[in-house]
C-alpha positions in Angstrom: 8.0 -30.2 -13.3 4.4 -29.0 -14.1 4.6 -25.6 -12.3 7.8 -23.9 -14.4 6.3 -21.4 -16.9 9.0 -22.5 -19.2 8.5 -26.3 -19.2 5.0 -25.7 -18.7 2.6 -28.1 -22.2 0.3 -25.0 -20.7 2.5 -22.6 -21.9 3.0 -24.2 -24.8 -0.6 -24.7 -25.8 -1.4 -21.3 -25.3 1.7 -19.3 -26.4 1.9 -21.0 -30.2 -1.4 -20.0 -31.5 -0.5 -16.7 -30.5 3.9 -16.2 -32.2 2.7 -15.7 -35.8 0.2 -13.2 -35.0 3.3 -11.3 -33.0 6.0 -11.8 -35.1 4.0 -10.4 -37.8 3.6 -7.1 -36.1 6.1 -7.1 -34.7 8.4 -6.3 -38.4 5.4 -3.7 -38.7 5.1 -2.3 -35.9 7.6 -3.6 -33.3 6.4 -1.2 -30.2 3.8 -1.8 -30.6 4.6 -5.8 -30.7 6.3 -5.4 -27.4 2.2 -4.4 -25.7 1.8 -7.7 -27.0 4.7 -9.1 -25.9 3.6 -8.1 -22.0 0.6 -8.7 -22.6 1.8 -12.2 -23.7 3.7 -12.5 -20.9 0.5 -11.2 -18.4 -1.7 -13.9 -19.7 0.7 -16.5 -19.1 1.1 -15.7 -15.9 -2.2 -15.2 -15.0 -2.5 -18.8 -16.5 0.2 -20.6 -15.1 1.3 -18.6 -12.2 -0.7 -16.4 -10.2 1.3 -15.5 -7.3 3.5 -14.6 -9.9 1.1 -12.5 -10.6 0.6 -10.6 -7.2 3.7 -9.8 -7.1 3.3 -8.0 -10.3 0.6 -6.1 -9.3 2.3 -5.7 -5.0 5.0 -4.5 -7.9 3.6 -1.9 -10.4 1.8 -0.4 -6.9 4.8 2.1 -6.2 5.2 3.5 -9.8 0.8 3.8 -10.0 0.8 7.0 -10.5 3.3 6.8 -14.3 1.2 3.6 -14.9 -2.1 6.3 -15.2 -2.2 4.2 -19.1 -4.4 4.6 -21.0 -6.7 6.5 -18.0 -6.4 7.8 -14.5 -9.7 6.0 -14.3 -9.1 2.8 -17.0 -5.1 2.4 -15.5 -2.3 -1.0 -16.1 -2.3 -0.9 -12.2 -6.5 -1.5 -12.2 -6.5 -4.0 -15.4 -3.8 -5.9 -13.5 -6.2 -5.8 -10.2 -9.0 -7.5 -12.5 -7.2 -9.9 -13.7 -5.1 -10.8 -11.3 -9.0 -11.5 -10.0 -9.8 -13.6 -12.3 -7.0 -15.7 -13.0 -8.0 -16.3 -9.0 -11.1 -17.0 -8.5 -11.2 -19.3 -12.3 -8.5 -21.3 -11.1 -10.7 -21.6 -7.0 -13.2 -22.7 -8.8 -11.5 -25.7 -11.0 -9.6 -26.5 -8.6 -11.9 -26.1 -5.4 -10.2 -24.4 -3.5 -10.6 -23.5 0.6 -11.8 -19.7 0.6 -9.1 -17.8 3.7 -10.7 -15.9 5.8 -9.6 -13.0 8.9 -11.2 -10.9 11.7 -9.2 -8.3 9.5 -10.9 -9.6 6.3 -14.8 -9.3 8.4 -13.4 -5.5 8.8 -12.1 -4.4 5.6 -16.1 -6.3 4.0 -18.2 -4.0 6.6 -16.6 -0.6 5.4 -16.9 -1.9 2.0 -20.8 -2.1 3.0 -20.9 1.0 4.5 -19.1 2.6 0.9 -22.3 1.1 -0.7 -24.9 2.5 1.8 -22.9 6.3 1.6 -22.9 5.8 -2.6 -26.6 5.3 -2.3 -27.3 7.9 -0.5 -24.9 10.5 -1.4 -26.6 14.1 -2.6 -25.2 12.7 -6.0 -24.3 9.1 -6.4 -22.8 9.6 -9.7 -19.7 12.1 -8.8 -19.2 8.8 -5.7 -18.9 6.2 -8.3 -14.8 6.7 -9.2 -13.7 6.9 -5.4 -15.5 3.6 -4.2 -14.2 2.2 -6.8 -11.1 2.8 -5.2 -12.1 1.0 -2.1 -13.3 -2.0 -4.1 -9.6 -2.0 -5.5 -7.6 -2.4 -2.3 -10.6 -4.6 -0.3 -10.2 -6.8 -3.6 -5.7 -6.0 -3.8 -6.2 -6.9 0.3 -8.6 -10.3 -0.5 -5.9 -11.5 -2.7 -3.1 -11.0 -1.0 -4.8 -13.0 2.0 -6.0 -16.1 -0.4 -2.8 -16.0 -2.4 0.1 -15.6 -0.1 -0.3 -19.3 2.0 3.4 -19.4 4.3 6.1 -16.8 6.4 8.9 -17.5 2.8 6.0 -16.2 0.9 4.8 -13.1 3.2 9.0 -12.6 3.8 8.7 -13.0 -0.9 6.1 -10.5 -0.9 8.1 -8.1 0.9 11.1 -7.8 -0.8 9.4 -7.5 -4.1 7.5 -4.3 -2.4 11.2 -3.0 -0.7 13.2 -3.6 -4.1 10.4 -1.4 -6.0 10.1 1.2 -3.5 13.3 1.9 -3.4 13.8 2.4 -7.3 10.5 4.5 -7.1 12.8 6.3 -4.5 15.3 6.4 -6.8 13.4 8.5 -9.0 12.0 10.7 -6.4 16.2 11.9 -5.9 16.6 12.0 -9.2 13.9 14.5 -10.2 14.2 16.1 -6.8 18.4 16.6 -7.7 19.1 16.5 -11.1 15.6 18.3 -11.9 15.1 20.5 -9.5 11.9 20.0 -7.9 10.2 21.9 -5.4 10.3 18.4 -3.8 10.7 14.2 -4.4 7.7 13.0 -4.6 8.9 10.2 -7.7 6.6 7.9 -9.4 3.5 9.5 -7.2 2.5 12.8 -7.9 1.8 14.0 -4.6 5.3 14.5 -2.6 2.9 13.6 1.1 1.1 10.2 -0.7 5.4 9.6 -1.9 5.9 10.4 1.8 3.7 8.7 3.0 5.1 5.2 0.4 8.3 5.6 2.3 7.9 6.0 5.9 5.8 2.9 5.8 8.3 0.2 3.9 11.3 1.7 6.1 11.2 -0.5 8.5 10.3 -4.1 6.4 13.7 -2.7 4.5 15.2 -3.1 8.2 14.2 -6.2 8.6 15.8 -7.0 5.7 18.8 -5.7 7.1 19.2 -7.1 10.0 17.5 -10.3 8.9 19.8 -11.7 5.5 23.7 -11.3 5.8 24.1 -12.0 2.5 22.5 -9.0 0.8 23.2 -6.9 4.2 24.6 -4.9 1.3 21.4 -4.0 -0.7 19.3 -3.6 1.9 21.6 -1.7 2.9 21.5 0.5 0.4 17.5 0.9 -0.2 17.4 1.9 3.9 19.1 4.5 2.9 17.4 5.7 -0.4 14.5 5.7 1.3 15.2 7.3 4.0 16.8 9.4 1.9 13.7 10.1 0.0 11.2 10.4 2.6 13.1 13.5 3.7 13.5 15.5 0.4 9.8 15.2 0.1 10.0 17.7 3.4 6.6 15.7 4.6 5.9 16.9 8.0 3.4 14.1 8.5 5.9 11.6 7.4 8.3 12.4 9.4 6.1 12.2 12.7 5.3 9.1 11.7 8.8 8.2 11.0 9.6 9.6 15.4 7.0 7.1 16.5 8.7 4.6 15.8 11.8 5.2 19.2 8.7 5.2 22.1 7.4 2.8 21.0 10.0 0.3 20.3 12.0 1.6 24.1 9.0 0.8 25.6 8.0 -2.3 24.9 11.9 -3.2 23.5 10.7 -4.3 20.5 14.3 -3.3 19.0 17.2 -3.5 20.7 19.4 0.1 22.0 21.9 -0.6 19.4 19.6 -0.9 16.7 17.8 2.5 17.5 21.1 4.1 17.9 22.1 2.2 14.1 18.8 3.9 13.6 20.2 7.4 14.1 23.3 7.6 13.2 21.7 6.4 9.5 19.3 9.1 9.9 22.4 12.4 11.1 24.5 10.5 8.1 21.9 10.6 5.7 21.6 14.3 6.9 24.4 15.4 7.2 26.1 14.1 3.1 22.8 16.0 1.8 23.5 19.1 3.1 27.5 19.2 2.5 26.5 18.4 -1.4 23.5 19.9 -1.8 23.5 23.0 0.6 21.9 25.4 -1.5 19.9 24.3 -2.6 18.0 21.9 0.4 18.0 25.4 2.0 16.2 27.2 -1.1 13.7 24.6 -0.4 14.0 24.6 3.4 12.9 28.5 3.1 10.0 27.7 1.2 8.5 25.1 3.1 9.2 27.4 6.6 7.9 30.4 5.2 4.4 28.2 4.1 4.6 26.7 7.1 1.6 28.7 9.2 -0.6 28.8 6.2 -0.3 25.5 6.2 -0.8 24.1 10.1 -4.1 26.3 9.9 -4.8 25.1 6.8 -4.6 21.6 8.6 -6.6 22.3 11.3 -9.5 24.4 9.0 -9.3 20.9 7.1 -10.3 19.4 9.9 -12.7 21.1 11.1 -15.0 21.2 8.0 -14.6 17.6 7.7 -16.1 17.1 11.0 -18.8 19.6 10.7 -20.0 17.2 7.2 -20.0 14.7 9.3 -22.3 16.6 11.7 -24.7 16.9 9.2 -24.3 13.5 8.0 -23.3 10.9 11.1 -24.8 7.8 9.4 -23.6 7.8 5.9 -21.0 10.7 5.2 -21.2 12.9 2.3 -20.1 9.9 -0.6 -17.0 8.9 -1.8 -15.2 11.4 -3.0 -17.6 14.0 -2.3 -14.8 15.8 0.9 -13.1 18.0 -3.0 -16.4 19.2 -4.0 -18.5 19.6 0.1 -15.2 22.0 1.0 -15.9 24.5 -0.6 -19.1 24.8 1.8 -18.1 23.6 5.1 -14.4 24.6 5.0 -13.7 28.1 6.4 -11.0 30.6 7.1 -9.4 28.3 5.6 -5.7 30.5 4.2 -4.8 28.1 1.1 -6.5 28.1 -1.5 -5.9 24.4 -2.7 -8.5 22.7 -5.5 -9.4 19.8 -4.6 -8.6 19.1 -0.9 -8.3 16.2 1.3 -8.5 16.2 4.8 -4.7 15.3 5.3 -6.2 13.1 7.6 -7.6 9.7 6.3 -10.2 8.8 9.7 -12.2 12.1 9.4 -12.3 11.9 5.3 -13.5 8.8 6.3 -15.2 9.7 8.7 -16.4 12.5 6.3 -17.6 11.1 2.9 -18.6 7.3 5.0 -20.2 8.4 8.6 -19.8 6.6 11.1 -20.2 3.2 10.6 -17.4 3.6 7.7 -14.8 4.5 10.6 -15.9 2.0 13.4 -15.1 -0.1 10.3 -12.1 1.3 8.6 -10.1 1.6 12.6 -11.7 -2.1 13.5 -9.8 -3.1 10.0 -6.4 -1.4 11.9 -7.0 -3.2 15.5 -7.8 -6.2 14.1 -4.6 -6.4 12.1 -2.1 -4.9 14.8 -3.8 -7.3 16.7 -3.5 -10.9 14.6 0.0 -9.2 14.2 1.1 -9.3 17.3 -0.4 -13.1 18.0 2.1 -14.1 15.2 4.7 -12.5 17.3 3.8 -14.8 20.2 3.5 -17.6 18.3 7.2 -16.9 16.9 8.4 -16.8 21.1 6.7 -19.7 21.9 8.1 -21.8 18.7 11.5 -20.5 19.2 11.2 -18.2 15.6 13.9 -15.6 15.6 12.2 -14.3 12.0 9.4 -15.2 12.3 9.6 -13.1 15.5 12.2 -10.3 13.7 8.8 -10.6 10.7 5.6 -9.8 12.6 7.5 -7.1 15.1 9.1 -4.7 11.6 5.1 -4.9 10.0 4.1 -3.8 12.9 6.5 -1.1 13.4 4.8 -0.4 9.6 1.7 -1.1 11.3 2.3 1.7 13.3 3.7 4.3 10.7 1.3 4.0 8.8 -1.4 4.6 11.2 0.0 8.0 13.0 1.2 9.3 9.1 -2.1 8.3 8.8 -3.8 11.4 11.4 -2.1 14.1 8.5 -2.1 13.0 5.5 -5.2 11.9 4.1 -3.7 8.1 2.8 -7.1 4.7 2.6 -5.7 4.6 -1.3 -2.1 3.7 -0.5 -1.0 0.0 -0.2 0.3 -0.1 3.2 -2.6 -0.6 5.0 -4.2 -3.7 2.8 -0.7 -4.6 2.0 0.5 -5.3 6.2 -3.9 -6.0 6.9 -3.4 -9.4 4.5 -0.4 -10.3 5.4 -1.1 -10.3 9.0 -3.2 -13.1 8.9 -0.4 -15.0 7.9 2.4 -14.1 10.2 -0.5 -14.4 12.7 -0.3 -18.8 11.4 -2.4 -19.5 8.6 -3.9 -22.9 10.6 -6.0 -20.4 12.7 -7.7 -18.8 10.1 -11.2 -19.9 9.1 -11.7 -21.9 6.0 -14.8 -22.2 3.5 -14.3 -23.9 0.8 -15.3 -23.3 -2.5 -17.2 -26.0 -4.6 -17.1 -25.8 -8.4 -19.9 -24.6 -9.1 -19.3 -21.1 -6.2 -21.3 -22.8 -3.5 -19.4 -22.3 0.4 -18.3 -25.5 2.3 -17.0 -25.9 5.3 -13.5 -27.2 5.3 -11.5 -27.7 8.7 -9.1 -25.2 9.4 -6.0 -27.6 9.4 -3.0 -26.4 7.4 
C-alpha cells in the first residue's frame, strides 16, 4: 500500500542516500546522529505523510516551553510549523488539491490583516515583529488543521493526540509541584496561568474520550484525573472560573446529563481530598502564599485592564502594536501594586484591543463566534442523522471552547492552542461538504471547485 511509510518506495529512495553519512556521524558523534535521525523522520513525514506531521506538531504544542531550541525565536515548534506548511503547499500544488475555507478562516484572515496594519502604524514596528509572527504562526496552524483534517475520525485522532500529550505535560507539572517543591505547577510551560489554561481547555475533550471509548476508559479516566489535578496545582483562579462556567451552561442547555455533572463534581472533590490527605502541609503553604497576595493580584489585574483601555482610547484603530503592551504599560498602567517586568493585560480581549485596535478585536471575537456557530451546526447535523458520537464530540468541543472563552477574560491567551485548534476542527465537525472550496491549479492560481464531499 503506497500510504504505508515502511513499504513506500519513495521512503527508500529518500532514506537510502542518507544512510552512509548518518552511519559515519553515529560513530563519531552519537548525539548528533540521534538528532539527525529525528530530522530524517520529520523529512520523511513531510514527504509522505503530511497528516502525521500535523499530529506531531499538535503533540509538541503543550511542550512549547521546553522546545525553545535553538532559540526562543527559532524554536522546534516553529520549525515544525514551517516544515508542515512547506510540505502541504508542495503536495497541494502537485495534486491540485481543493482548498477548504470557512467563515472562521475569513475572520482569522481579517485578524491577520488587522495585525499587519497595527505593525505598520506602531511607534516602533521592529518591536512588534516577533508577536506579529506569533499571530501569523497560529493563523497558519489553524489553516493547516483546516486543510489536513477531513473527517470526524481525523478530528478524533487529533483529540486523542492532544489529550495524551497534555496529560504527559500535566504529569510533568505535578512532578515539579510535588517533588521539586515549586510554588505552582507549570509543567513544560513557564507560566502557571498559561499551563492551567491549556489543562482546563483540554479536560472536556478527555471527558469526551472517557465517555465515548469504553475499551480505553481506564486510560482516559487517568487522563481526566491528571489534567484536573494539574489545573488545581496551578492555583490559577482564572482557569477555575473557566471550568466553573461549564456547570450552568450544561444545565441550562441540557447538553450534559445530571449524572455526568455529578460524576465531574465527585472527581473534583476526590482529587482535592486525596491531595490534601497526602500533601496537606505543602498545599496549605502554597494556598497561604496565594491568599496573602490575593488582594494585590485583584488590584493589579484591575490596573492592567484600565491601562489596556487607555491604550485603546489613544490608538483605537490600530492599537499600540503587537507585543507593545508590556512596553507601553509603563505609561498607561497606574497604581499597580505588583511590580512586573513584562506585564500582560490578563484579558485576551483587552490585550488584543490594546495592541491591534478595534478592528483586531472585532475580528478575534468574530472568529470565536463563528467557531461556536460551526460547532452548534455540527451538533444539530449529528442529531438529525442520529449520530450520537458526533453529537458528543460537538458538545465536548463547545465545552472546551466555552472554557477557553471564559478563562480568556482573566488570562491573555491569544497565543495558545485551544482557540485555534478548536476553530479549525469546528469546520469539519460542522460537515466538510458545507465548506466552500477553491481548487489550486499546479501554477498556484485559484480555480472554483464544487462543494461535494
